[in-house]
C-alpha positions in Angstrom: 17.8 -107.5 28.1 15.4 -106.3 25.3 16.7 -104.0 22.9 14.4 -101.0 22.2 15.5 -99.6 18.9 13.4 -95.9 18.4 13.5 -92.3 17.0 13.0 -90.3 20.1 10.7 -87.7 18.4 8.2 -90.6 16.8 5.0 -90.3 19.0 4.4 -94.3 18.4 8.0 -94.9 20.1 7.2 -92.6 22.9 4.1 -94.4 23.6 5.9 -97.8 23.5 8.5 -96.6 25.9 5.9 -95.5 28.2 4.3 -98.8 28.1 7.6 -100.6 28.7 8.2 -98.3 31.8 4.8 -99.0 33.2 5.2 -102.7 33.1 8.8 -102.5 34.6 10.3 -104.1 31.6 14.2 -103.4 31.3 15.4 -102.4 28.0 18.5 -101.2 26.1 17.5 -98.1 24.4 19.0 -97.5 20.8 18.4 -94.2 18.9 17.9 -95.3 15.3 19.4 -92.3 13.6 22.6 -92.1 15.7 23.2 -96.0 15.4 21.2 -97.5 12.6 20.8 -101.0 12.3 23.4 -102.8 10.0 22.3 -105.0 7.2 23.5 -108.1 9.3 21.5 -107.3 12.2 18.4 -106.3 10.2 18.8 -110.1 8.4 19.2 -111.6 11.7 16.0 -109.6 13.0 13.9 -110.6 10.2 14.6 -114.2 10.3 13.9 -114.2 14.1 10.6 -112.3 13.5 9.1 -114.6 11.0 7.7 -111.6 9.6 7.7 -110.5 5.8 10.5 -108.2 5.2 8.1 -105.5 4.0 7.1 -105.2 7.9 10.5 -103.7 8.4 9.8 -100.8 6.1 8.3 -97.7 7.5 5.7 -97.6 5.0 4.0 -94.2 6.1 7.4 -92.4 6.1 8.0 -89.4 4.1 11.5 -91.0 2.8 9.6 -94.3 1.8 7.3 -92.4 -0.2 9.4 -90.1 -1.6 11.9 -92.7 -3.1 8.8 -94.7 -4.3 9.6 -97.7 -2.9 5.9 -99.2 -2.8 6.6 -99.9 -6.3 10.2 -100.7 -6.2 10.2 -103.1 -3.2 8.8 -106.1 -5.3 11.5 -106.2 -7.8 14.4 -106.0 -5.3 16.2 -108.9 -3.9 16.4 -109.4 0.2 20.1 -108.3 -0.1 19.2 -105.2 -1.4 16.4 -104.6 0.7 18.7 -104.9 3.8 21.1 -102.6 2.4 18.3 -100.1 1.9 17.2 -100.4 5.2 20.7 -100.0 6.6 21.6 -97.1 4.5 18.8 -94.7 6.8 17.2 -95.5 10.0 14.2 -93.7 8.9 13.0 -96.3 6.2 13.0 -98.8 9.4 9.5 -99.4 10.8 9.6 -98.2 14.4 10.1 -99.1 17.1 11.9 -102.5 16.8 12.0 -104.5 19.7 14.5 -107.4 19.9 14.0 -110.2 22.4 16.1 -113.5 22.8 13.7 -115.2 21.1 11.4 -112.5 19.0 11.3 -109.3 17.0 8.2 -107.1 16.9 8.1 -104.1 14.7 5.8 -101.1 15.5 4.0 -100.7 18.7 0.7 -102.9 19.0 -0.1 -103.4 22.6 -2.0 -106.6 22.4 1.2 -108.2 20.7 3.6 -106.8 22.9 1.4 -107.9 26.1 1.5 -111.5 24.7 5.3 -111.4 23.7 6.4 -109.7 26.9 
């Protein structure tokens, strides 16, 4: 079963959800504001994804920008970054899709077709 972590008002999340439904892919839906990923989940997802940790940050989000994270992240430890991401779901790049042996952040149709 695939875990689909989303913010329902996010247009990219809505597109991704339509794509999953159109391709008859079963998933469990999780609202990122109501049930924010824990630091432990984020660590596990990051390790499984093979992506740089920065790819888990919603760099276009208002919160990211207002906190000046572009300049602060390079000086933060991975542990501090996990805790920061776990503190507010709006900092997390979405949607996040978690499969048995992969994790994807954001919605890039070609990438999703290859993995799913």
